[in-house]
Each structure stands twice: as structure tokens, then as C-alpha cells.
HTML snippet that shows the backbone in 3Dmol.js (N, CA, C, O; Angstrom):
<script src="https://3Dmol.org/build/3Dmol-min.js"></script>
<div id="view" style="width:600px;height:400px;position:relative"></div>
<script>
const pdb = `
ATOM      1  N   UNK A   1      71.724 -37.630  22.727  1.00  0.00           N
ATOM      2  CA  UNK A   1      70.741 -38.603  22.179  1.00  0.00           C
ATOM      3  C   UNK A   1      69.598 -39.175  22.959  1.00  0.00           C
ATOM      4  O   UNK A   1      68.439 -39.255  22.553  1.00  0.00           O
ATOM      5  N   UNK A   2      70.111 -39.617  24.276  1.00  0.00           N
ATOM      6  CA  UNK A   2      69.051 -40.302  25.163  1.00  0.00           C
ATOM      7  C   UNK A   2      68.630 -39.240  25.900  1.00  0.00           C
ATOM      8  O   UNK A   2      67.815 -39.712  26.692  1.00  0.00           O
ATOM      9  N   UNK A   3      68.725 -38.104  26.078  1.00  0.00           N
ATOM     10  CA  UNK A   3      67.941 -37.227  26.801  1.00  0.00           C
ATOM     11  C   UNK A   3      67.279 -36.829  25.804  1.00  0.00           C
ATOM     12  O   UNK A   3      66.167 -36.691  26.314  1.00  0.00           O
ATOM     13  N   UNK A   4      67.099 -36.342  23.977  1.00  0.00           N
ATOM     14  CA  UNK A   4      66.253 -36.225  23.582  1.00  0.00           C
ATOM     15  C   UNK A   4      64.555 -36.839  23.292  1.00  0.00           C
ATOM     16  O   UNK A   4      63.433 -36.348  23.169  1.00  0.00           O
ATOM     17  N   UNK A   5      65.360 -38.583  23.274  1.00  0.00           N
ATOM     18  CA  UNK A   5      64.336 -39.472  23.443  1.00  0.00           C
ATOM     19  C   UNK A   5      63.605 -39.393  24.479  1.00  0.00           C
ATOM     20  O   UNK A   5      62.382 -39.482  24.378  1.00  0.00           O
ATOM     21  N   UNK A   6      64.389 -39.163  25.986  1.00  0.00           N
ATOM     22  CA  UNK A   6      63.428 -38.925  27.133  1.00  0.00           C
ATOM     23  C   UNK A   6      62.253 -37.948  26.865  1.00  0.00           C
ATOM     24  O   UNK A   6      61.090 -38.210  26.559  1.00  0.00           O
ATOM     25  N   UNK A   7      62.903 -36.672  27.073  1.00  0.00           N
ATOM     26  CA  UNK A   7      61.965 -35.578  26.630  1.00  0.00           C
ATOM     27  C   UNK A   7      60.892 -35.632  25.557  1.00  0.00           C
ATOM     28  O   UNK A   7      60.059 -34.732  25.662  1.00  0.00           O
ATOM     29  N   UNK A   8      60.730 -36.414  24.627  1.00  0.00           N
ATOM     30  CA  UNK A   8      59.943 -36.827  23.507  1.00  0.00           C
ATOM     31  C   UNK A   8      59.025 -37.691  24.246  1.00  0.00           C
ATOM     32  O   UNK A   8      57.886 -37.720  23.778  1.00  0.00           O
ATOM     33  N   UNK A   9      59.297 -38.597  25.572  1.00  0.00           N
ATOM     34  CA  UNK A   9      58.516 -39.654  26.136  1.00  0.00           C
ATOM     35  C   UNK A   9      57.670 -38.695  27.832  1.00  0.00           C
ATOM     36  O   UNK A   9      56.824 -39.144  28.605  1.00  0.00           O
ATOM     37  N   UNK A  10      58.423 -37.233  27.840  1.00  0.00           N
ATOM     38  CA  UNK A  10      57.541 -36.531  29.051  1.00  0.00           C
ATOM     39  C   UNK A  10      58.811 -36.407  30.017  1.00  0.00           C
ATOM     40  O   UNK A  10      58.635 -35.851  31.101  1.00  0.00           O
ATOM     41  N   UNK A  11      60.069 -36.889  29.690  1.00  0.00           N
ATOM     42  CA  UNK A  11      60.781 -36.914  31.032  1.00  0.00           C
ATOM     43  C   UNK A  11      61.754 -35.322  30.881  1.00  0.00           C
ATOM     44  O   UNK A  11      62.435 -34.798  30.000  1.00  0.00           O
ATOM     45  N   UNK A  12      61.371 -35.008  32.177  1.00  0.00           N
ATOM     46  CA  UNK A  12      62.066 -33.741  32.454  1.00  0.00           C
ATOM     47  C   UNK A  12      63.503 -33.568  33.484  1.00  0.00           C
ATOM     48  O   UNK A  12      63.293 -34.116  34.567  1.00  0.00           O
ATOM     49  N   UNK A  13      64.985 -32.900  33.389  1.00  0.00           N
ATOM     50  CA  UNK A  13      65.731 -33.156  34.131  1.00  0.00           C
ATOM     51  C   UNK A  13      65.636 -32.184  35.032  1.00  0.00           C
ATOM     52  O   UNK A  13      65.600 -30.970  34.827  1.00  0.00           O
ATOM     53  N   UNK A  14      65.585 -32.940  36.343  1.00  0.00           N
ATOM     54  CA  UNK A  14      65.475 -32.385  37.970  1.00  0.00           C
ATOM     55  C   UNK A  14      66.667 -31.990  38.588  1.00  0.00           C
ATOM     56  O   UNK A  14      66.794 -31.135  39.464  1.00  0.00           O
ATOM     57  N   UNK A  15      67.403 -32.578  38.142  1.00  0.00           N
ATOM     58  CA  UNK A  15      68.721 -32.652  39.226  1.00  0.00           C
ATOM     59  C   UNK A  15      70.016 -32.988  38.553  1.00  0.00           C
ATOM     60  O   UNK A  15      69.938 -33.631  37.506  1.00  0.00           O
ATOM     61  N   UNK A  16      70.983 -32.707  38.923  1.00  0.00           N
ATOM     62  CA  UNK A  16      72.195 -33.105  38.479  1.00  0.00           C
ATOM     63  C   UNK A  16      73.351 -33.055  39.555  1.00  0.00           C
ATOM     64  O   UNK A  16      73.376 -32.107  40.340  1.00  0.00           O
ATOM     65  N   UNK A  17      74.351 -34.092  39.617  1.00  0.00           N
ATOM     66  CA  UNK A  17      75.367 -34.418  40.687  1.00  0.00           C
ATOM     67  C   UNK A  17      76.482 -34.714  39.462  1.00  0.00           C
ATOM     68  O   UNK A  17      76.287 -35.233  38.363  1.00  0.00           O
ATOM     69  N   UNK A  18      77.698 -34.205  40.043  1.00  0.00           N
ATOM     70  CA  UNK A  18      78.645 -34.576  38.952  1.00  0.00           C
ATOM     71  C   UNK A  18      78.205 -34.761  37.742  1.00  0.00           C
ATOM     72  O   UNK A  18      77.574 -33.917  37.105  1.00  0.00           O
ATOM     73  N   UNK A  19      78.585 -36.150  37.253  1.00  0.00           N
ATOM     74  CA  UNK A  19      78.661 -36.359  35.596  1.00  0.00           C
ATOM     75  C   UNK A  19      77.274 -37.084  35.252  1.00  0.00           C
ATOM     76  O   UNK A  19      77.087 -37.608  34.154  1.00  0.00           O
ATOM     77  N   UNK A  20      75.953 -37.068  36.664  1.00  0.00           N
ATOM     78  CA  UNK A  20      74.723 -37.959  36.307  1.00  0.00           C
ATOM     79  C   UNK A  20      73.790 -37.226  36.567  1.00  0.00           C
ATOM     80  O   UNK A  20      73.856 -36.668  37.663  1.00  0.00           O
ATOM     81  N   UNK A  21      72.694 -36.965  35.776  1.00  0.00           N
ATOM     82  CA  UNK A  21      71.687 -36.529  35.719  1.00  0.00           C
ATOM     83  C   UNK A  21      70.495 -37.060  36.178  1.00  0.00           C
ATOM     84  O   UNK A  21      70.333 -38.167  35.665  1.00  0.00           O
ATOM     85  N   UNK A  22      69.543 -36.738  36.960  1.00  0.00           N
ATOM     86  CA  UNK A  22      68.392 -37.381  37.366  1.00  0.00           C
ATOM     87  C   UNK A  22      66.834 -36.663  36.603  1.00  0.00           C
ATOM     88  O   UNK A  22      66.639 -35.461  36.789  1.00  0.00           O
ATOM     89  N   UNK A  23      65.949 -37.360  35.891  1.00  0.00           N
ATOM     90  CA  UNK A  23      65.046 -37.267  34.900  1.00  0.00           C
ATOM     91  C   UNK A  23      64.040 -37.843  35.835  1.00  0.00           C
ATOM     92  O   UNK A  23      64.044 -38.872  36.509  1.00  0.00           O
ATOM     93  N   UNK A  24      62.918 -36.596  35.634  1.00  0.00           N
ATOM     94  CA  UNK A  24      61.885 -37.931  36.061  1.00  0.00           C
ATOM     95  C   UNK A  24      60.410 -37.475  34.950  1.00  0.00           C
ATOM     96  O   UNK A  24      60.454 -36.430  34.301  1.00  0.00           O
ATOM     97  N   UNK A  25      59.445 -38.217  34.895  1.00  0.00           N
ATOM     98  CA  UNK A  25      58.697 -38.276  34.249  1.00  0.00           C
ATOM     99  C   UNK A  25      57.224 -37.379  34.426  1.00  0.00           C
ATOM    100  O   UNK A  25      56.201 -37.627  35.064  1.00  0.00           O
ATOM    101  N   UNK A  26      57.640 -36.172  33.514  1.00  0.00           N
ATOM    102  CA  UNK A  26      55.969 -35.766  34.082  1.00  0.00           C
ATOM    103  C   UNK A  26      54.635 -35.991  34.351  1.00  0.00           C
ATOM    104  O   UNK A  26      54.010 -35.479  35.280  1.00  0.00           O
ATOM    105  N   UNK A  27      54.075 -36.999  33.276  1.00  0.00           N
ATOM    106  CA  UNK A  27      53.268 -37.971  32.924  1.00  0.00           C
ATOM    107  C   UNK A  27      53.123 -38.854  34.246  1.00  0.00           C
ATOM    108  O   UNK A  27      52.100 -38.836  34.932  1.00  0.00           O
ATOM    109  N   UNK A  28      54.143 -39.557  34.509  1.00  0.00           N
ATOM    110  CA  UNK A  28      54.065 -40.306  35.809  1.00  0.00           C
ATOM    111  C   UNK A  28      55.133 -40.076  36.671  1.00  0.00           C
ATOM    112  O   UNK A  28      56.218 -40.518  36.292  1.00  0.00           O
ATOM    113  N   UNK A  29      55.097 -39.560  37.613  1.00  0.00           N
ATOM    114  CA  UNK A  29      55.812 -38.733  38.404  1.00  0.00           C
ATOM    115  C   UNK A  29      57.040 -40.020  39.258  1.00  0.00           C
ATOM    116  O   UNK A  29      58.184 -39.869  39.686  1.00  0.00           O
ATOM    117  N   UNK A  30      56.193 -41.136  39.215  1.00  0.00           N
ATOM    118  CA  UNK A  30      56.666 -42.279  39.962  1.00  0.00           C
ATOM    119  C   UNK A  30      58.456 -42.482  39.423  1.00  0.00           C
ATOM    120  O   UNK A  30      59.448 -42.568  40.146  1.00  0.00           O
ATOM    121  N   UNK A  31      58.390 -42.504  38.282  1.00  0.00           N
ATOM    122  CA  UNK A  31      59.301 -42.789  37.311  1.00  0.00           C
ATOM    123  C   UNK A  31      60.524 -41.825  37.193  1.00  0.00           C
ATOM    124  O   UNK A  31      60.454 -40.803  36.510  1.00  0.00           O
ATOM    125  N   UNK A  32      61.838 -42.245  37.998  1.00  0.00           N
ATOM    126  CA  UNK A  32      62.660 -41.532  37.838  1.00  0.00           C
ATOM    127  C   UNK A  32      63.944 -42.059  37.149  1.00  0.00           C
ATOM    128  O   UNK A  32      64.106 -43.238  37.462  1.00  0.00           O
ATOM    129  N   UNK A  33      64.651 -41.724  36.546  1.00  0.00           N
ATOM    130  CA  UNK A  33      66.022 -41.829  35.558  1.00  0.00           C
ATOM    131  C   UNK A  33      67.031 -41.545  35.526  1.00  0.00           C
ATOM    132  O   UNK A  33      67.255 -40.522  34.879  1.00  0.00           O
ATOM    133  N   UNK A  34      68.271 -42.271  36.201  1.00  0.00           N
ATOM    134  CA  UNK A  34      69.335 -41.330  36.020  1.00  0.00           C
ATOM    135  C   UNK A  34      70.499 -41.767  35.250  1.00  0.00           C
ATOM    136  O   UNK A  34      71.260 -42.682  35.566  1.00  0.00           O
ATOM    137  N   UNK A  35      70.577 -40.930  34.071  1.00  0.00           N
ATOM    138  CA  UNK A  35      71.730 -40.746  33.332  1.00  0.00           C
ATOM    139  C   UNK A  35      72.897 -40.220  33.537  1.00  0.00           C
ATOM    140  O   UNK A  35      73.099 -39.103  34.011  1.00  0.00           O
ATOM    141  N   UNK A  36      73.823 -41.118  33.138  1.00  0.00           N
ATOM    142  CA  UNK A  36      75.323 -40.847  32.872  1.00  0.00           C
ATOM    143  C   UNK A  36      75.773 -39.771  31.332  1.00  0.00           C
ATOM    144  O   UNK A  36      75.736 -40.038  30.131  1.00  0.00           O
ATOM    145  N   UNK A  37      76.158 -38.579  32.051  1.00  0.00           N
ATOM    146  CA  UNK A  37      76.586 -37.601  30.920  1.00  0.00           C
ATOM    147  C   UNK A  37      77.620 -37.602  30.322  1.00  0.00           C
ATOM    148  O   UNK A  37      78.261 -36.693  29.795  1.00  0.00           O
ATOM    149  N   UNK A  38      77.805 -38.809  30.422  1.00  0.00           N
ATOM    150  CA  UNK A  38      79.318 -39.169  29.260  1.00  0.00           C
ATOM    151  C   UNK A  38      78.994 -39.109  27.878  1.00  0.00           C
ATOM    152  O   UNK A  38      77.859 -39.368  27.479  1.00  0.00           O
ATOM    153  N   UNK A  39      79.718 -38.855  27.293  1.00  0.00           N
ATOM    154  CA  UNK A  39      79.917 -39.016  25.642  1.00  0.00           C
ATOM    155  C   UNK A  39      79.279 -40.054  25.018  1.00  0.00           C
ATOM    156  O   UNK A  39      78.427 -39.894  24.144  1.00  0.00           O
ATOM    157  N   UNK A  40      79.768 -41.421  25.552  1.00  0.00           N
ATOM    158  CA  UNK A  40      79.351 -42.593  25.159  1.00  0.00           C
ATOM    159  C   UNK A  40      78.702 -43.348  26.554  1.00  0.00           C
ATOM    160  O   UNK A  40      79.207 -43.304  27.676  1.00  0.00           O
ATOM    161  N   UNK A  41      77.615 -43.956  26.220  1.00  0.00           N
ATOM    162  CA  UNK A  41      77.111 -44.998  27.242  1.00  0.00           C
ATOM    163  C   UNK A  41      77.134 -46.482  26.479  1.00  0.00           C
ATOM    164  O   UNK A  41      77.002 -46.766  25.288  1.00  0.00           O
ATOM    165  N   UNK A  42      77.318 -47.170  27.457  1.00  0.00           N
ATOM    166  CA  UNK A  42      77.564 -48.517  27.022  1.00  0.00           C
ATOM    167  C   UNK A  42      76.281 -49.271  27.083  1.00  0.00           C
ATOM    168  O   UNK A  42      75.479 -49.038  27.987  1.00  0.00           O
ATOM    169  N   UNK A  43      75.989 -50.388  25.936  1.00  0.00           N
ATOM    170  CA  UNK A  43      74.943 -50.758  25.528  1.00  0.00           C
ATOM    171  C   UNK A  43      73.937 -50.998  26.561  1.00  0.00           C
ATOM    172  O   UNK A  43      72.777 -50.583  26.547  1.00  0.00           O
ATOM    173  N   UNK A  44      74.714 -51.978  27.795  1.00  0.00           N
ATOM    174  CA  UNK A  44      74.190 -52.481  28.957  1.00  0.00           C
ATOM    175  C   UNK A  44      73.418 -51.436  29.973  1.00  0.00           C
ATOM    176  O   UNK A  44      72.431 -51.891  30.552  1.00  0.00           O
ATOM    177  N   UNK A  45      73.794 -50.070  30.232  1.00  0.00           N
ATOM    178  CA  UNK A  45      73.528 -49.038  30.535  1.00  0.00           C
ATOM    179  C   UNK A  45      72.400 -48.512  29.985  1.00  0.00           C
ATOM    180  O   UNK A  45      71.377 -48.269  30.626  1.00  0.00           O
ATOM    181  N   UNK A  46      72.575 -48.298  28.625  1.00  0.00           N
ATOM    182  CA  UNK A  46      71.650 -47.949  28.065  1.00  0.00           C
ATOM    183  C   UNK A  46      70.398 -48.701  28.068  1.00  0.00           C
ATOM    184  O   UNK A  46      69.322 -48.149  28.299  1.00  0.00           O
ATOM    185  N   UNK A  47      70.547 -50.344  27.739  1.00  0.00           N
ATOM    186  CA  UNK A  47      69.086 -51.092  28.120  1.00  0.00           C
ATOM    187  C   UNK A  47      68.323 -50.737  29.462  1.00  0.00           C
ATOM    188  O   UNK A  47      67.132 -50.439  29.554  1.00  0.00           O
ATOM    189  N   UNK A  48      69.414 -50.844  30.662  1.00  0.00           N
ATOM    190  CA  UNK A  48      68.990 -50.487  32.001  1.00  0.00           C
ATOM    191  C   UNK A  48      68.025 -49.371  32.128  1.00  0.00           C
ATOM    192  O   UNK A  48      66.887 -49.419  32.595  1.00  0.00           O
ATOM    193  N   UNK A  49      68.807 -48.130  31.528  1.00  0.00           N
ATOM    194  CA  UNK A  49      67.970 -47.082  31.561  1.00  0.00           C
ATOM    195  C   UNK A  49      66.656 -47.218  30.468  1.00  0.00           C
ATOM    196  O   UNK A  49      65.530 -47.210  30.965  1.00  0.00           O
ATOM    197  N   UNK A  50      66.775 -47.326  29.172  1.00  0.00           N
ATOM    198  CA  UNK A  50      65.141 -47.764  28.872  1.00  0.00           C
ATOM    199  C   UNK A  50      64.212 -48.761  29.906  1.00  0.00           C
ATOM    200  O   UNK A  50      63.036 -48.528  30.182  1.00  0.00           O
ATOM    201  N   UNK A  51      64.873 -49.733  30.332  1.00  0.00           N
ATOM    202  CA  UNK A  51      64.112 -50.574  31.423  1.00  0.00           C
ATOM    203  C   UNK A  51      63.588 -49.440  32.184  1.00  0.00           C
ATOM    204  O   UNK A  51      62.436 -49.148  31.862  1.00  0.00           O
ATOM    205  N   UNK A  52      63.899 -49.009  32.734  1.00  0.00           N
ATOM    206  CA  UNK A  52      63.732 -47.770  33.942  1.00  0.00           C
ATOM    207  C   UNK A  52      62.887 -47.008  33.515  1.00  0.00           C
ATOM    208  O   UNK A  52      62.041 -46.579  34.299  1.00  0.00           O
ATOM    209  N   UNK A  53      62.874 -46.648  32.246  1.00  0.00           N
ATOM    210  CA  UNK A  53      61.977 -45.530  31.934  1.00  0.00           C
ATOM    211  C   UNK A  53      60.664 -46.161  31.127  1.00  0.00           C
ATOM    212  O   UNK A  53      59.690 -45.479  30.811  1.00  0.00           O
ATOM    213  N   UNK A  54      60.792 -47.437  30.877  1.00  0.00           N
ATOM    214  CA  UNK A  54      59.322 -48.434  30.465  1.00  0.00           C
ATOM    215  C   UNK A  54      59.502 -47.777  28.688  1.00  0.00           C
ATOM    216  O   UNK A  54      58.493 -47.446  28.065  1.00  0.00           O
ATOM    217  N   UNK A  55      60.614 -47.695  28.195  1.00  0.00           N
ATOM    218  CA  UNK A  55      60.855 -47.812  26.956  1.00  0.00           C
ATOM    219  C   UNK A  55      60.973 -48.978  26.255  1.00  0.00           C
ATOM    220  O   UNK A  55      61.352 -49.938  26.925  1.00  0.00           O
ATOM    221  N   UNK A  56      60.762 -49.160  25.130  1.00  0.00           N
ATOM    222  CA  UNK A  56      61.210 -50.382  24.592  1.00  0.00           C
ATOM    223  C   UNK A  56      62.174 -49.692  23.252  1.00  0.00           C
ATOM    224  O   UNK A  56      62.047 -48.605  22.688  1.00  0.00           O
ATOM    225  N   UNK A  57      63.151 -50.792  23.025  1.00  0.00           N
ATOM    226  CA  UNK A  57      64.449 -50.319  22.294  1.00  0.00           C
ATOM    227  C   UNK A  57      63.686 -49.703  21.186  1.00  0.00           C
ATOM    228  O   UNK A  57      63.919 -48.511  20.982  1.00  0.00           O
ATOM    229  N   UNK A  58      62.722 -50.360  20.352  1.00  0.00           N
ATOM    230  CA  UNK A  58      62.251 -49.980  18.923  1.00  0.00           C
ATOM    231  C   UNK A  58      61.385 -48.904  19.184  1.00  0.00           C
ATOM    232  O   UNK A  58      61.130 -48.146  18.248  1.00  0.00           O
ATOM    233  N   UNK A  59      60.741 -48.642  20.615  1.00  0.00           N
ATOM    234  CA  UNK A  59      60.172 -47.168  20.484  1.00  0.00           C
ATOM    235  C   UNK A  59      61.563 -46.075  20.573  1.00  0.00           C
ATOM    236  O   UNK A  59      61.477 -44.976  20.026  1.00  0.00           O
ATOM    237  N   UNK A  60      62.740 -46.454  21.253  1.00  0.00           N
ATOM    238  CA  UNK A  60      63.837 -45.429  21.306  1.00  0.00           C
ATOM    239  C   UNK A  60      64.102 -45.324  20.017  1.00  0.00           C
ATOM    240  O   UNK A  60      63.927 -44.212  19.518  1.00  0.00           O
ATOM    241  N   UNK A  61      64.581 -46.421  19.159  1.00  0.00           N
ATOM    242  CA  UNK A  61      65.120 -46.388  17.810  1.00  0.00           C
ATOM    243  C   UNK A  61      64.237 -45.189  16.801  1.00  0.00           C
ATOM    244  O   UNK A  61      64.650 -44.171  16.245  1.00  0.00           O
ATOM    245  N   UNK A  62      62.898 -45.799  16.853  1.00  0.00           N
ATOM    246  CA  UNK A  62      61.851 -44.713  16.187  1.00  0.00           C
ATOM    247  C   UNK A  62      61.686 -43.216  16.387  1.00  0.00           C
ATOM    248  O   UNK A  62      61.280 -42.448  15.515  1.00  0.00           O
ATOM    249  N   UNK A  63      62.120 -42.802  17.896  1.00  0.00           N
ATOM    250  CA  UNK A  63      62.205 -41.518  18.326  1.00  0.00           C
ATOM    251  C   UNK A  63      63.303 -40.805  17.984  1.00  0.00           C
ATOM    252  O   UNK A  63      63.128 -39.590  18.082  1.00  0.00           O
ATOM    253  N   UNK A  64      64.320 -41.126  17.636  1.00  0.00           N
ATOM    254  CA  UNK A  64      66.136 -40.538  17.426  1.00  0.00           C
ATOM    255  C   UNK A  64      65.647 -39.901  16.359  1.00  0.00           C
ATOM    256  O   UNK A  64      66.390 -39.220  15.652  1.00  0.00           O
TER     257      UNK A  64
END
`;
const viewer = $3Dmol.createViewer("view");
viewer.addModel(pdb, "pdb");
viewer.setStyle({}, {cartoon: {color: "spectrum"}});
viewer.zoomTo();
viewer.render();
</script>
């Protein structure tokens, strides 16, 4: 679900090491985000990911 939304915002998977994947924004290459590839992600982790990606919670919910 997180990955689907990130791809809608222009992020692409560039690498994966273990259970974590690195995504880079194709529009703003400076922005990279590390995503844990777990079945569930804690809400604090989700907030941190969205903050790093410069995506608001409202934008995230809108693009689900």
C-alpha cells in the first residue's frame, strides 16, 4: 500500500537490502526514502516515511 502511493508520487525502487527497500523520487532525485518490507508498518514509521517523502497524511489517504 505504501509503495503504491509512493509510485503515484514519482518514486521508484532503486535497491533492496534484506527487508528494507530504497526508493528515489524521479522528479526530485534528492529525495530518497527507506521502506521496511513488512506486512505491517507502525504508524510512527509511516509518519516518518511520509515526512521524508514530503507527502501529507491527507495526500496519502487520497491516493490509496
